[in-house]
C-alpha positions as CSV (number, residue, x, y, z in Angstrom):
1,X,-67.3,11.0,-67.3
2,X,-67.0,8.3,-64.6
3,X,-68.4,8.2,-61.0
4,X,-67.7,5.5,-58.4
5,X,-70.5,5.1,-55.9
6,X,-72.0,2.6,-53.4
7,X,-73.6,2.4,-50.0
8,X,-71.2,2.0,-47.1
9,X,-71.7,-1.1,-45.0
10,X,-72.2,-0.9,-41.3
11,X,-69.1,-0.8,-39.0
12,X,-68.4,0.9,-35.7
13,X,-64.8,1.1,-36.8
14,X,-63.3,0.4,-40.3
15,X,-62.0,-3.2,-40.2
16,X,-58.6,-3.9,-41.8
17,X,-59.3,-7.5,-42.5
18,X,-62.1,-10.1,-42.3
19,X,-65.4,-10.4,-44.2
20,X,-66.5,-6.8,-44.0
21,X,-63.2,-5.6,-45.4
22,X,-63.6,-8.0,-48.3
23,X,-67.2,-7.1,-49.0
24,X,-68.0,-5.7,-52.5
25,X,-71.5,-4.2,-52.0
26,X,-73.5,-2.6,-54.7
27,X,-76.7,-0.6,-54.6
28,X,-79.7,-2.5,-56.0
29,X,-83.5,-1.9,-56.1
30,X,-86.3,-3.9,-54.6
31,X,-89.5,-1.7,-55.0
32,X,-90.8,1.7,-55.8
33,X,-92.6,4.2,-53.5
34,X,-95.8,5.5,-55.1
35,X,-95.4,8.9,-53.4
36,X,-92.5,9.9,-55.6
37,X,-91.7,6.9,-57.9
38,X,-88.5,6.5,-55.8
39,X,-86.7,3.2,-55.8
40,X,-86.2,1.6,-52.4
41,X,-82.7,0.4,-52.3
42,X,-81.1,-2.8,-51.1
43,X,-77.4,-3.5,-50.5
44,X,-76.3,-6.8,-52.0
45,X,-72.8,-8.2,-51.6
46,X,-70.6,-9.8,-54.3
47,X,-69.5,-13.4,-54.1
48,X,-66.9,-13.1,-56.8
49,X,-63.7,-11.0,-56.7
50,X,-63.5,-8.0,-59.1
51,X,-60.4,-6.7,-60.8
52,X,-61.8,-3.2,-61.3
53,X,-65.0,-1.2,-60.5
54,X,-68.1,-2.7,-62.1
55,X,-70.8,-0.8,-64.0
56,X,-73.7,0.2,-61.8
57,X,-77.1,1.6,-62.5
58,X,-77.7,3.4,-59.2
59,X,-76.2,6.3,-57.3
60,X,-75.7,6.2,-53.5
61,X,-75.2,9.4,-51.4
62,X,-73.1,7.5,-48.8
63,X,-70.1,7.2,-51.1
64,X,-69.7,9.2,-54.4
65,X,-66.3,9.8,-55.9
66,X,-65.6,11.6,-59.2
67,X,-64.1,14.7,-60.8
68,X,-65.4,17.9,-59.3
69,X,-67.3,18.8,-62.5
70,X,-70.2,16.7,-61.3
71,X,-71.3,19.3,-58.8
72,X,-71.3,21.9,-61.6
73,X,-73.1,19.8,-64.2
74,X,-75.5,18.1,-61.7
75,X,-75.8,20.2,-58.6
76,X,-78.2,19.3,-55.8
77,X,-81.7,20.5,-56.4
78,X,-82.4,23.2,-53.7
79,X,-86.1,22.9,-54.4
80,X,-86.3,19.5,-52.6
81,X,-86.3,20.3,-48.9
82,X,-87.0,17.5,-46.5
83,X,-86.5,14.8,-49.2
84,X,-85.1,11.5,-48.1
85,X,-86.5,8.7,-50.3
86,X,-86.1,10.0,-53.9
87,X,-82.8,11.9,-53.6
88,X,-80.6,9.1,-54.9
89,X,-82.6,7.9,-57.8
90,X,-83.3,11.5,-58.9
91,X,-79.5,12.2,-58.9
92,X,-78.8,8.9,-60.7
93,X,-81.2,9.9,-63.5
94,X,-79.9,13.4,-63.8
95,X,-76.2,12.3,-63.8
96,X,-76.6,9.4,-66.2
97,X,-78.7,11.4,-68.7
98,X,-75.9,14.0,-68.8
99,X,-73.3,11.4,-69.7
100,X,-72.0,10.3,-66.3
101,X,-71.3,6.5,-66.1
102,X,-71.8,5.0,-62.7
103,X,-69.6,2.2,-61.2
104,X,-69.6,0.3,-58.0
105,X,-66.1,-0.1,-56.3
106,X,-64.3,-3.5,-56.5
107,X,-63.7,-3.4,-52.7
108,X,-65.3,-1.7,-49.7
109,X,-63.4,1.4,-48.6
110,X,-66.0,3.4,-46.8
111,X,-67.9,2.3,-43.6
112,X,-70.8,3.9,-41.8
113,X,-72.6,3.7,-38.5
114,X,-76.1,3.4,-39.7
115,X,-77.9,3.6,-36.4
116,X,-79.7,6.9,-35.7
117,X,-80.3,6.4,-32.0
118,X,-77.3,8.5,-31.1
119,X,-77.9,11.5,-33.4
120,X,-80.6,13.9,-34.5
121,X,-82.1,13.8,-38.0
122,X,-83.7,16.5,-40.1
123,X,-87.1,14.9,-40.0
124,X,-87.3,15.8,-36.3
125,X,-87.9,19.4,-37.3
126,X,-91.6,20.2,-36.9
127,X,-93.5,21.3,-40.0
128,X,-91.5,19.4,-42.5
129,X,-94.3,17.1,-43.7
130,X,-95.7,19.5,-46.3
131,X,-92.2,20.2,-47.6
132,X,-91.5,16.5,-48.0
133,X,-94.7,15.9,-49.8
134,X,-94.1,18.7,-52.3
135,X,-90.5,17.5,-52.8
136,X,-91.7,14.0,-53.5
137,X,-94.2,15.3,-56.0
138,X,-91.4,17.2,-57.8
139,X,-89.2,14.0,-58.0
140,X,-92.2,12.1,-59.4
141,X,-92.5,14.7,-62.2
142,X,-88.8,14.3,-62.9
143,X,-88.9,10.5,-63.1
144,X,-92.0,10.3,-65.2
145,X,-90.9,12.9,-67.8
146,X,-93.3,15.6,-66.8
147,X,-92.3,19.3,-66.6
148,X,-90.9,20.2,-63.2
149,X,-92.9,23.4,-63.2
150,X,-92.8,26.2,-60.6
151,X,-94.9,24.4,-58.0
152,X,-92.2,23.9,-55.4
153,X,-92.3,23.2,-51.7
154,X,-94.0,26.1,-49.8
155,X,-92.1,28.5,-47.6
156,X,-92.6,27.9,-43.9
157,X,-92.1,31.2,-42.1
158,X,-95.4,30.6,-40.3
159,X,-94.7,27.1,-39.1
160,X,-94.4,26.1,-35.5
161,X,-91.0,26.4,-33.8
162,X,-88.8,23.5,-34.6
163,X,-87.0,21.1,-32.3
164,X,-83.9,22.8,-30.9
165,X,-84.8,26.2,-29.8
166,X,-87.4,29.0,-29.6
167,X,-88.1,30.7,-32.9
168,X,-86.4,28.0,-35.1
169,X,-88.4,26.6,-38.0
170,X,-87.9,24.5,-41.1
171,X,-86.1,26.5,-43.8
172,X,-87.8,28.1,-46.7
173,X,-87.7,26.2,-49.9
174,X,-85.4,27.2,-52.7
175,X,-82.2,29.2,-53.0
176,X,-81.9,32.9,-52.2
177,X,-80.5,33.3,-55.7
178,X,-79.8,30.9,-58.6
179,X,-81.7,29.0,-61.4
180,X,-85.5,29.0,-61.2
181,X,-87.4,26.0,-60.1
182,X,-88.2,25.0,-63.7
183,X,-84.6,25.6,-65.0
184,X,-83.2,22.8,-67.2
185,X,-80.3,22.1,-64.8
186,X,-82.7,20.4,-62.4
187,X,-84.3,18.1,-65.0
188,X,-83.3,15.2,-67.2
189,X,-80.1,15.7,-69.3
190,X,-79.8,15.8,-73.0
191,X,-76.9,13.3,-73.5
192,X,-79.1,10.2,-72.9
193,X,-82.9,9.8,-72.5
194,X,-85.0,8.9,-69.5
195,X,-86.3,5.9,-71.4
196,X,-82.8,4.7,-72.0
197,X,-82.1,4.9,-68.3
198,X,-85.2,2.9,-67.5
199,X,-84.2,0.2,-70.0
200,X,-80.6,0.1,-68.6
201,X,-81.8,0.0,-64.9
202,X,-84.7,-2.3,-65.4
203,X,-87.3,0.1,-64.0
204,X,-90.6,1.6,-65.3
205,X,-91.2,4.7,-63.3
206,X,-94.7,5.3,-64.5
207,X,-95.8,1.7,-63.8
208,X,-93.8,1.6,-60.5
209,X,-92.2,-1.7,-61.5
210,X,-88.8,-3.0,-60.7
211,X,-87.4,-5.9,-62.7
212,X,-84.7,-8.5,-62.1
213,X,-82.1,-6.3,-63.7
214,X,-82.8,-3.6,-61.2
215,X,-82.6,-6.1,-58.4
216,X,-79.1,-7.0,-59.6
217,X,-78.0,-3.3,-59.8
218,X,-76.8,-3.8,-63.3
219,X,-75.0,-7.0,-63.0
220,X,-75.7,-9.6,-65.7
221,X,-76.7,-12.5,-63.4
222,X,-77.4,-13.8,-59.9
223,X,-74.2,-15.8,-59.8
224,X,-72.4,-12.6,-58.9
225,X,-74.0,-12.4,-55.5
226,X,-73.6,-14.5,-52.4
227,X,-77.3,-13.8,-51.4
228,X,-78.5,-15.3,-54.7
229,X,-82.2,-15.0,-55.4
230,X,-82.7,-12.7,-52.5
231,X,-85.6,-11.2,-54.4
232,X,-88.6,-13.0,-55.8
233,X,-88.4,-11.4,-59.2
234,X,-84.8,-12.5,-59.6
235,X,-85.8,-16.1,-58.8
236,X,-88.8,-16.0,-61.2
237,X,-86.6,-14.5,-64.0
238,X,-83.9,-17.2,-63.5
239,X,-86.5,-20.0,-63.9
240,X,-88.2,-18.5,-66.9
241,X,-87.4,-20.1,-70.2
242,X,-85.1,-18.2,-72.5
């Protein structure tokens, strides 16, 4: 199965022409966060025209288009409340190891106003820190091949009232009904292995290392990008013999 995904680029309104309309961005990696082995993303833009969507190694929540089966085969993990960094790489691993192939679009068709100064965010809710920490630990277990276990984010009925009104608090972790926290559906798939994904993406989750392949988002070389050698690893790899 195929899924087309990328990070939308910034625009207050969607331009119909000009550089932003011609951009061909793709999600890439630049480092990992020790808290959850999550990849910090970077959005790099293509310097060469594409005739069709190109294979990608990462999934982006900002734009994800596919057949509807994906939400049945790879549903969002409800045991990850207050998670931000870690969501996308966890979904990429779960999708790819279940046979979903990721592609970046050959042109930019989605735009986003990235600024948060005009809107509220979920991390404004008081009491979310322990939920986030537990969720990050769960993602780290997923990405390092450890059992997910039943140690999920704690419920928060006793937390302080949240921003927004008296008596409001961060939601309890987990669904009211559905697969248990250690159910296979929340883990790595069986069609392809976690090790195969790491090799494809150029990532070592246990070592927290990101290679030149990850910095290119799956593209074969730096010539594809207008911001060539934007990352130190890419420059070193290009200069290495062989």
